[in-house]
NUTINU-211017 format. One record per residue (C-alpha): residue in one letter; x, y, z. Coordinates in steps of 0.2 Angstrom, whole numbers. Each point is the difference from the previous one (the first is absolute). Layout:
BEGIN
> panu / X / Y / Z
> A / X / Y / Z
...
This chain:
BEGIN
> panu / X / Y / Z
> X / 155 / 120 / 57
> X / 5 / 16 / 12
> X / 16 / 8 / -1
> X / 12 / -2 / 17
> X / 5 / 18 / 0
> X / -6 / 12 / 11
> X / -10 / 13 / -9
> X / 13 / 15 / 0
> X / 9 / -11 / -7
> X / -16 / -9 / -13
> X / -2 / 18 / -6
> X / 17 / 2 / -5
> X / 2 / -16 / -10
> X / -14 / 2 / -8
> X / 8 / 15 / -10
> X / 13 / -13 / -7
> X / -12 / -13 / -2
> X / -7 / -4 / -14
> X / -16 / -12 / -8
> X / 9 / -15 / 2
> X / 5 / 3 / 16
> X / -18 / -1 / 7
> X / -4 / -19 / -8
> X / 12 / -16 / 1
> X / 16 / 0 / -9
> X / -5 / -13 / -12
> X / -15 / 9 / -5
> X / 10 / 17 / -4
> X / 12 / -11 / -10
> X / -14 / -7 / -9
> X / -9 / 13 / -8
> X / 19 / 10 / -5
> X / 3 / -16 / -8
> X / -17 / -2 / -9
> X / 1 / 20 / -7
> X / 17 / -4 / -7
> X / -6 / -16 / -9
> X / -16 / 10 / -6
> X / 13 / 12 / -6
> X / 8 / -13 / -9
> X / -17 / -8 / -8
> X / -5 / 18 / -7
> X / 18 / 1 / -7
> X / 1 / -16 / -8
> X / -20 / 2 / -7
> X / 7 / 20 / -6
> X / 14 / -10 / -9
> X / 0 / 4 / -19
> X / 6 / -18 / -3
> X / -16 / -6 / 8
> X / -17 / 3 / -9
> X / -16 / 6 / 9
> X / -11 / -5 / -14
> X / -2 / -4 / -18
> X / -14 / 1 / -14
> X / -1 / -19 / -10
> X / -10 / -2 / -14
> X / -4 / -19 / -2
> X / -4 / -6 / -17
> X / -7 / -16 / -9
> X / -2 / -2 / -20
> X / -13 / -12 / -5
> X / 0 / -7 / 18
> X / 19 / -2 / 1
> X / 9 / 10 / 15
> X / 14 / 8 / -6
> X / 14 / 8 / 15
> X / -6 / 14 / 10
> X / 6 / 18 / -6
> X / 3 / 9 / 14
> X / 5 / 20 / -2
> X / -1 / 15 / 10
> X / 7 / -5 / 16
> X / -3 / 10 / 18
> X / 13 / 7 / 11
> X / 1 / 11 / 8
> X / 11 / 14 / -11
> X / -11 / -5 / -15
> X / -16 / 3 / 10
> X / 6 / 16 / 4
> X / 8 / 2 / -18
> X / -17 / -7 / -9
> X / -13 / 12 / 12
> X / 12 / 16 / -3
> X / -2 / -3 / -19
> X / -20 / -1 / 1
> X / 1 / 18 / 4
> X / -15 / 10 / 9
> X / -3 / -9 / 17
> X / 12 / -13 / -6
> X / 12 / 13 / 11
> X / -8 / 0 / 14
> X / -1 / -18 / 0
> X / 16 / -7 / -5
> X / 7 / 15 / 15
> X / -11 / -9 / 10
> X / 7 / -17 / -4
> X / 19 / 7 / 1
> X / -1 / 7 / 18
> X / -14 / -12 / 8
> X / 8 / -17 / -7
> X / 18 / 6 / -5
> X / 3 / 9 / 14
> X / -11 / 4 / 14
> X / 4 / -20 / 8
> X / 15 / 3 / 1
> X / 2 / 19 / 9
> X / -18 / -7 / 10
> X / 9 / -19 / 8
> X / 19 / 9 / 2
> X / -10 / 14 / 10
> X / -11 / -14 / 9
> X / 18 / -9 / 5
> X / 7 / 17 / 6
> X / -17 / 3 / 9
> X / 2 / -16 / 9
> X / 18 / 1 / 7
> X / 3 / 18 / 3
> X / -2 / 7 / 18
> X / -11 / 15 / 3
> X / 18 / 11 / 2
> X / 2 / -3 / -19
> X / -20 / -2 / -6
> X / -10 / 11 / 12
> X / -17 / -8 / 3
> X / -12 / 13 / -10
> X / 11 / -4 / -16
> X / 1 / -17 / 2
> X / -21 / -1 / -1
> X / -1 / 11 / -12
> X / 12 / -11 / -10
> X / -9 / -16 / 3
> X / -16 / 10 / -3
> X / 5 / 5 / -16
> X / 6 / -21 / -3
> X / -16 / -5 / 7
> X / -10 / 10 / -12
> X / 11 / 1 / -16
> X / 7 / -21 / -1
> X / -16 / -5 / -9
> X / 2 / 13 / -14
> X / 14 / -13 / -4
> X / -13 / -11 / -8
> X / -3 / 10 / -14
> X / 13 / -7 / -11
> X / -10 / -19 / 3
> X / -17 / 9 / -3
> X / 5 / 5 / -17
> X / 4 / -18 / -4
> X / -17 / -6 / 5
> X / -9 / 14 / -9
> X / 10 / -4 / -15
> X / -2 / -20 / 2
> X / -19 / 5 / 0
> X / 2 / 11 / -16
> X / 10 / -10 / -13
> X / -7 / -17 / 4
> X / -7 / -4 / -18
> X / -6 / -15 / -7
> X / -4 / 1 / -21
> X / 1 / -11 / -15
> X / 3 / 5 / -16
> X / -13 / -1 / -9
> X / -11 / 6 / 14
> X / -13 / -14 / 3
> X / -18 / 9 / 1
> X / -10 / -3 / 17
> X / 15 / -10 / 8
> X / 16 / 8 / 11
> X / 10 / -16 / -4
> X / -1 / -8 / -16
> X / 12 / -13 / 3
> X / -8 / -4 / 14
> X / -18 / 0 / -10
> X / 11 / -10 / -12
> X / 4 / -13 / 11
> X / -17 / 0 / 6
> X / -9 / -3 / -18
> X / 12 / -11 / -8
> X / 3 / 15 / -12
> X / 17 / 7 / -7
> X / 7 / 11 / 12
> X / 7 / 21 / -5
> X / 14 / 2 / -11
> X / 7 / 7 / 17
> X / -4 / 4 / 18
> X / 10 / 12 / 10
> X / 0 / 1 / 18
> X / 9 / 17 / 9
> X / 1 / 2 / 17
> X / 13 / 10 / 12
> X / 9 / -12 / 10
> X / 7 / 4 / 17
> X / 18 / -9 / 4
> X / 12 / 1 / 12
> X / 3 / 18 / 4
> X / -17 / 6 / 1
> X / -4 / -16 / 13
> X / 18 / 6 / 10
> X / -6 / 17 / 0
> X / -19 / -1 / 5
> X / 9 / -14 / 16
> X / 12 / 14 / 3
> X / -14 / 13 / 3
> X / -9 / -11 / 10
> X / 11 / -4 / 10
> X / 5 / 18 / 3
> X / -16 / 4 / 5
> X / 0 / -13 / 14
> X / 18 / 7 / 4
> X / -5 / 17 / 4
> X / -15 / -4 / 10
> X / 8 / -10 / 13
> X / 11 / 16 / 0
> X / -12 / 11 / 2
> X / -8 / -9 / 13
> X / 12 / -5 / 10
> X / 4 / 23 / -2
> X / -16 / 1 / 6
> X / 2 / -10 / 14
> X / 15 / 9 / 5
> X / -13 / 17 / 3
> X / -11 / -9 / 11
> X / 1 / 6 / 18
> X / 6 / -9 / 13
> X / -15 / -7 / 9
> X / -7 / -5 / -18
> X / -1 / -21 / 2
> X / 10 / 1 / -17
> X / 14 / 10 / 4
> X / 14 / -7 / -2
> X / 19 / 5 / 11
> X / 16 / -1 / -4
> X / 9 / -18 / -3
> X / 10 / -1 / 15
> X / 20 / -4 / 0
> X / 4 / -18 / 7
> X / 16 / 9 / 9
> X / -13 / 12 / 7
> X / -15 / -13 / 4
> X / 15 / -10 / 9
> X / 8 / 12 / 11
> X / -19 / 10 / 4
> X / -16 / -8 / 7
> X / -13 / 8 / -11
> X / -10 / 8 / 12
> X / -21 / -3 / 2
> X / -9 / 7 / -14
> X / -11 / 14 / 6
> X / -18 / -5 / -2
> X / -9 / 10 / -15
> X / -14 / 11 / 2
> X / -15 / -2 / 0
> X / -5 / -2 / -20
> X / -18 / 9 / -6
> X / -13 / -15 / -1
> X / 0 / -3 / -21
> X / -12 / 11 / -11
> X / -1 / 3 / -18
> X / 13 / 9 / -8
> X / -10 / 15 / -7
> X / -6 / 3 / 22
> X / 21 / -1 / 7
> X / 5 / 10 / 15
> X / 18 / -5 / 0
> X / 4 / 14 / -13
> X / -9 / 18 / -6
> X / -6 / -1 / -17
> X / -16 / 4 / -9
> X / -6 / -19 / 0
> X / -3 / 4 / 20
> X / -17 / 1 / 6
> X / -4 / 13 / 13
> X / -6 / -4 / 13
> X / -18 / 6 / 5
> X / -2 / 18 / 8
> X / -12 / 1 / 16
> X / -14 / 2 / -10
> X / 0 / -14 / -10
> X / 3 / 10 / -14
> X / 14 / -8 / -14
> X / 13 / 15 / 0
> X / 4 / 7 / -18
> X / 19 / -10 / 1
> X / -10 / -15 / 3
> X / -12 / 5 / -12
> X / 14 / 0 / -14
> X / 9 / -15 / 6
> X / -16 / -9 / -4
> X / -2 / 6 / -16
> X / 19 / -6 / -2
> X / -1 / -16 / 5
> X / -16 / -4 / -10
> X / 8 / 7 / -16
> X / 13 / -11 / -1
> X / -7 / -13 / 5
> X / -13 / 2 / -13
> X / 14 / 3 / -13
> X / 7 / -16 / 4
> X / -17 / -9 / -1
> X / -4 / 8 / -18
> X / 20 / -2 / -7
> X / -5 / -17 / 6
> X / -15 / -4 / -7
> X / 6 / 10 / -17
> X / 14 / -10 / -3
> X / -9 / -15 / 1
> X / -14 / 6 / -12
> X / 17 / 4 / -12
> X / 7 / -16 / -1
> X / -14 / -10 / -10
> X / -2 / 16 / -13
> X / 10 / 0 / -15
> X / 13 / 16 / 5
> X / 8 / 0 / -16
> X / -4 / -2 / -20
> X / 14 / -4 / -12
> X / -2 / -4 / -19
> X / 9 / -6 / -11
> X / 1 / 9 / -19
> X / 5 / -1 / -18
> X / 6 / -15 / -9
> X / 3 / -10 / 16
> X / -18 / 6 / 7
> X / -8 / -9 / -16
> X / 11 / -17 / 2
> X / -7 / 1 / 19
> X / -19 / 4 / -5
> X / -11 / -2 / 15
> X / 13 / 0 / 13
> X / 10 / 14 / -6
> X / -10 / 11 / 13
> X / 0 / -5 / 19
> X / -2 / 7 / 15
> X / 9 / -5 / 18
> X / -8 / 4 / 17
> X / 12 / -3 / 15
> X / -5 / -18 / 2
> X / 4 / -2 / -19
> X / 17 / 6 / 2
> X / 4 / -14 / 14
> X / -8 / -13 / -10
> X / 8 / 5 / -17
> X / 15 / -3 / 10
> X / 0 / -19 / 0
> X / -3 / 1 / -21
> X / 10 / 13 / -4
> X / 15 / -10 / -4
> X / -1 / -18 / -6
> X / 19 / 0 / -2
> X / 4 / 4 / 18
> X / -1 / -12 / 15
> X / -15 / -5 / 7
> X / 6 / 4 / 20
> X / 8 / 18 / -8
> X / -16 / 5 / -6
> X / -11 / -8 / 15
> X / 12 / 10 / 11
> X / -3 / 17 / -9
> X / -18 / -2 / 1
> X / 3 / -3 / 20
> X / 9 / 14 / -1
> X / -14 / 11 / -10
> X / -13 / -5 / 11
> X / 9 / 4 / 17
> X / 7 / 16 / -5
> X / -13 / 6 / -9
> X / -16 / -9 / 5
> X / 2 / -5 / 16
> X / 11 / 11 / 12
> X / -11 / 17 / -7
> X / -16 / -9 / 8
> X / 10 / -8 / 16
> X / 8 / 20 / 2
> X / -16 / 8 / 1
> X / -11 / -13 / 10
> X / 18 / 0 / 12
> X / -2 / 18 / 1
> X / -16 / 1 / 4
> X / -2 / -13 / 14
> X / 15 / 9 / 8
> X / -10 / 17 / -1
> X / -16 / -6 / 9
> X / 7 / -16 / 9
> X / 4 / 2 / 19
> X / 20 / -6 / 0
> X / 10 / -1 / 14
> X / 17 / 9 / -4
> X / 11 / -17 / -2
> X / -14 / -3 / -13
> X / 1 / 17 / -6
> X / 18 / -2 / -4
> X / 0 / -15 / -10
> X / -14 / 4 / -9
> X / 8 / 14 / -6
> X / 13 / -12 / -6
> X / -10 / -9 / -11
> X / -10 / 14 / -8
> X / 18 / 8 / -3
> X / 6 / -17 / -9
> X / -20 / -2 / -9
> X / 4 / 20 / -7
> X / 17 / -5 / -5
> X / -7 / -16 / -10
> X / -14 / 11 / -6
> X / 6 / 6 / -18
> X / -18 / 5 / -7
> X / 6 / 20 / -2
> X / 15 / -6 / -10
> X / -10 / -11 / -10
> X / -15 / 14 / -4
> X / 15 / 13 / -5
> X / 10 / -14 / -11
> X / -16 / -4 / -9
> X / 0 / 19 / -6
> X / 14 / 2 / -4
> X / 3 / -16 / -11
> X / -18 / 0 / -7
> X / 7 / 19 / -9
> X / 14 / -9 / -5
> X / -4 / -20 / -5
> X / -3 / 6 / -19
> X / 18 / 8 / -2
> X / 7 / -17 / 11
> X / -10 / -11 / -12
> X / 6 / 10 / -16
> X / 19 / -6 / 9
> X / -6 / -16 / 0
> X / -7 / -3 / -16
> X / 12 / 8 / -11
> X / 17 / -10 / 9
> X / -11 / -16 / -2
> X / -2 / 3 / -17
> X / 16 / 7 / -3
> X / -5 / 14 / -9
> X / -11 / -8 / -12
> X / -18 / 9 / 11
> X / 7 / 17 / -7
> X / -1 / -6 / -18
> X / -16 / -9 / 2
> X / -8 / 15 / 10
> X / 6 / 9 / -17
> X / -11 / -14 / -8
> X / -14 / 1 / 8
> X / -3 / 18 / -1
> X / 4 / 3 / -18
> X / -13 / -15 / -5
> X / -9 / -8 / 15
> X / -2 / 15 / 10
> X / -20 / 0 / -4
> X / 2 / -19 / 10
> X / 13 / 1 / 14
> X / -5 / 14 / 10
> X / 14 / 7 / 4
> X / 13 / -4 / -11
> X / 13 / -9 / 10
> X / 5 / -17 / 7
> X / -6 / 2 / 15
> X / -8 / 15 / 12
> X / -6 / 1 / 18
> X / -14 / 7 / 6
> X / -5 / 1 / 17
> X / -11 / 10 / 12
> X / -4 / 0 / 20
> X / -17 / -5 / 4
> X / -11 / 8 / 15
> X / 6 / -14 / 11
> X / 18 / 6 / -3
> X / -7 / 18 / 9
> X / -8 / -7 / 13
> X / 13 / -11 / 7
> X / 11 / 16 / -3
> X / -12 / 9 / 10
> X / 0 / -15 / 15
> X / 16 / 4 / 3
> X / 4 / 18 / -1
> X / -13 / -3 / 13
> X / 5 / -15 / 11
> X / 19 / 4 / -1
> X / 0 / 16 / 10
> X / -15 / -8 / 10
> X / 12 / -17 / 5
> X / 16 / 13 / 4
> X / -11 / 9 / 13
> X / -3 / -17 / 8
> X / 19 / -5 / -2
> X / 5 / 20 / 6
> X / -12 / -2 / 16
> X / 10 / -18 / 4
> X / 13 / 8 / 6
> X / 5 / 3 / 16
> X / 8 / 16 / 0
> X / -1 / 15 / -10
> X / 13 / 7 / -14
> X / 13 / 14 / 4
> X / -2 / 13 / -11
> X / 15 / 5 / -11
> X / 10 / 14 / 5
> X / 0 / 17 / -10
> X / 14 / -5 / -8
> X / -6 / -18 / -5
> X / -15 / 7 / -7
> X / 8 / 13 / -13
> X / 11 / -13 / -5
> X / -14 / -11 / -4
> X / -10 / 13 / -6
> X / 14 / 5 / -13
> X / 1 / -18 / -7
> X / -20 / -1 / -1
> X / 1 / 14 / -11
> X / 16 / -8 / -9
> X / -10 / -15 / -4
> X / -16 / 8 / -4
> X / 7 / 12 / -12
> X / 6 / -15 / -9
> X / -15 / -11 / 0
> X / -9 / 15 / -6
> X / 12 / 1 / -13
> X / -6 / -17 / -6
> X / -16 / 0 / 3
> X / -1 / 18 / -12
> X / 7 / -11 / -13
> X / -9 / -14 / 0
> X / -19 / 8 / 3
> X / -4 / 3 / -19
> X / 4 / -18 / -2
> X / -8 / -8 / 14
> X / -17 / 12 / -4
> X / 1 / -9 / -16
> X / 1 / -14 / 4
> X / -13 / -2 / 14
> X / -12 / 9 / -12
> X / -2 / 14 / 13
> X / 0 / 19 / -4
> X / 17 / 8 / 3
> X / -10 / 14 / 9
> X / -7 / -13 / 13
> X / 18 / -9 / 5
> X / 8 / 18 / 1
> X / -16 / 11 / 10
> X / -6 / -14 / 10
> X / 11 / -17 / 2
> X / 17 / 9 / 0
> X / -2 / 13 / 15
> X / -9 / -16 / 10
> X / 18 / -10 / -3
> X / 11 / 16 / 4
> X / -10 / 9 / 14
> X / -2 / -17 / 10
> X / 9 / 7 / 13
> X / -10 / 14 / 3
> X / -15 / -8 / -1
> X / 6 / -12 / 12
> X / 6 / 15 / 12
> X / -17 / 8 / -2
> X / -12 / -17 / 3
> X / 14 / -2 / 18
> X / -4 / 15 / 5
> X / -17 / 0 / -4
> X / -2 / -16 / 9
> X / 9 / 8 / 16
> X / -12 / 14 / 0
> X / 10 / 13 / -5
> X / -9 / 8 / -14
> X / 9 / 14 / -1
> X / 14 / -9 / -7
> X / -9 / -12 / -12
> X / -8 / 18 / -7
> X / 18 / 8 / 0
> X / 9 / -16 / -8
> X / -15 / -1 / -14
> X / -4 / 17 / -6
> X / 19 / 5 / 3
> X / 5 / -12 / -14
> X / -11 / 6 / -13
> X / 5 / 18 / 3
> X / 17 / -3 / 1
> X / -3 / -10 / -17
> X / -12 / 16 / -9
> X / 11 / 13 / 7
> X / 18 / -7 / -1
> X / 1 / -16 / -9
> X / -9 / 5 / -16
> X / 6 / 16 / -1
> X / 17 / -5 / 3
> X / -2 / -15 / -15
> X / -5 / 13 / -11
> X / 17 / 11 / 1
> X / 8 / -17 / 0
> X / -8 / -5 / -17
> X / 3 / 19 / -7
> X / 20 / -3 / 3
> X / 0 / -17 / -8
> X / -10 / 8 / -16
> X / -15 / -12 / 6
> X / -18 / 9 / -3
> X / -10 / -1 / 19
> X / -8 / 13 / 4
> X / -16 / 4 / 12
> X / -10 / 1 / -14
> X / -13 / -15 / 8
> X / -14 / -7 / -11
> X / -16 / 3 / 5
> X / -4 / -19 / 6
> X / 15 / 0 / 11
> X / -3 / 18 / 5
> X / -20 / -5 / 5
> X / 7 / -14 / 10
> X / 12 / 11 / 8
> X / -15 / 13 / 6
> X / -11 / -13 / 6
> X / 13 / -6 / 11
> X / 3 / 15 / 6
> X / -18 / 4 / 6
> X / -1 / -16 / 7
> X / 13 / -1 / 11
> X / -3 / 20 / 3
> X / -20 / -7 / 5
> X / 8 / -8 / 13
> X / 14 / 7 / 9
> X / -8 / 18 / 8
> X / -11 / -10 / 11
> X / 14 / -7 / 11
> X / -10 / -14 / 2
> X / -1 / -16 / -7
> X / -10 / -20 / -3
> X / -2 / -10 / -10
> X / -13 / 8 / -13
> X / 13 / 11 / -4
> X / 12 / -14 / 0
> X / -10 / -9 / -12
> X / -5 / 14 / -12
> X / 18 / 5 / -3
> X / 5 / -18 / -4
> X / -15 / -3 / -12
> X / 5 / 18 / -8
> X / 18 / -9 / -3
> X / -8 / -17 / -7
> X / -8 / 11 / -13
> X / 16 / 10 / -6
> X / 7 / -17 / -3
> X / -12 / -7 / -9
> X / -3 / 15 / -11
> X / 20 / -2 / -3
> X / -3 / -15 / -2
> X / -12 / 2 / -12
> X / 5 / 16 / -9
> X / 5 / 1 / -19
> X / 14 / 13 / 3
> X / 7 / 1 / -19
> X / -14 / 10 / -6
> X / 7 / 15 / 13
> X / 18 / -4 / -3
> X / 2 / 2 / -18
> X / -6 / 18 / 0
> X / 9 / 5 / 16
> X / 18 / -9 / -11
> X / -5 / 10 / -14
> X / -3 / 16 / 12
> X / 18 / -3 / 6
> X / 9 / -5 / -16
> X / -9 / 19 / -4
> X / 7 / 9 / 15
> X / 17 / -9 / -2
């Protein structure tokens, strides 16, 4: 509908018009009601009176079932407390659950409702765009609690018999089949999802849909007036009757459909430059073509690698100790992404079949189907000519698929949970046995240490397999490429932040980075030991990659924009800053705190530093660059990384520690 106000009055009215003023009144009220209902759903799901999940043991003695034993209940508060008590990476996992499952849903939904009704005079469009962008990207992280339950359902599913049966995973079934006497006792342990986790998962799914709808409404309002999908203010009934609506002016002619990589309606790196009079492609055109090919290749590789990583096992889980002996051949299992979906159908026999089928469908849609559709859709939009209206509609569906693509959340959750599964299993075994496991562990250690290793009731040993790293690499490549496509689907350039806003944002990010750094430093030794990776490799290779991600992105961005001076300045300047300021300042700070830290580096680290300086100094003086020099530096980095991965620093650090002690 077209507004009946004159142009000047319409522009003035737009300053007091919220998002809902551009849509039918019933639509805005329906969205608002659903957002409030969603908040109530989260309040009910996170209530201490509603149990999220519980560990159930079904025991039968001589074939006669006993009443089920329910223990170790999961509510939001208990999950936070239990993971916090496990220590190590449990602190980080507990904090993530508390923030993203306990606080974030209410903040996101409340501010989404505010964005829906607040006019630009109260909430400027630029600020609203930034807020909704954060809600769109971070909404999926509320599922971290649900994904933890999924992983625990696979880890704690155990069926064993007492005494153990030789060559049979279930002696009771074998006895019925052969007519023999059943075992003395049969035990089936499962993690049973209940109302709390079901309501919470439904709340997260509903919040993703509602947030995607509000974000799409906001992006629609930012379209140019001549865009086919552009909307105008909803006319007031009185104004409509008083003043006849002027005939709408014909929209300007739009350019013919073109691939997103060759758009001509905005200036960006993906715009193809015209050919020169001599027929040769200018440098900007060659750069744009290379950029387009890189994004397309990244999406193709991410799609293929993700499909290839779904079938092989991504992690292995072994149950050791006394229960490992009872389980026999079924004590060690490996799981793929597809196995994770299929296991949900049988993970909790005590739960209703329709509920487990629902979890199976949700898992399959969000972890298997959504990533593939998002990669494929992004690639299609990137290379296929589309009209402006089709691009806008495609942007909505890709945005919705990205919101439901929780693969990166699952990969992060898997690492954190596998590191803490053993500690969580000890808590579960201790509560279910009511303390008898501690006494049994002492008896096993004193008398049966050679037969049961380790001498405990239950010990979980887990590890990541090669398919996990392939899936992680595909995610790290595919998500940035898909976000580039989503960025190109927007019709207008983002406005830059003011100096004051940039300063405040920088201060907040620095404070957040400092807090996260404390968490990382406190857990790095435990993480390195749990992953069986040398501490030197983690601190020298992995931490700088994560900590300097912003600088890496800036350097690559400047290089893509053909600004090598800025790219080299960012890369070399960062290294110079650490060498001449960060390292000496750390030594002075350590001296003030009484910690043994000096500039006396070990021979291996010194040799790597000298080799790095020589490699960079060989490339920079010429002032020219090509692909061979870049490949040489990347190869040098890979060699140094592999050297730190396989280097044993225990022999060199012992004399260094003794030297520090003598100097002290």
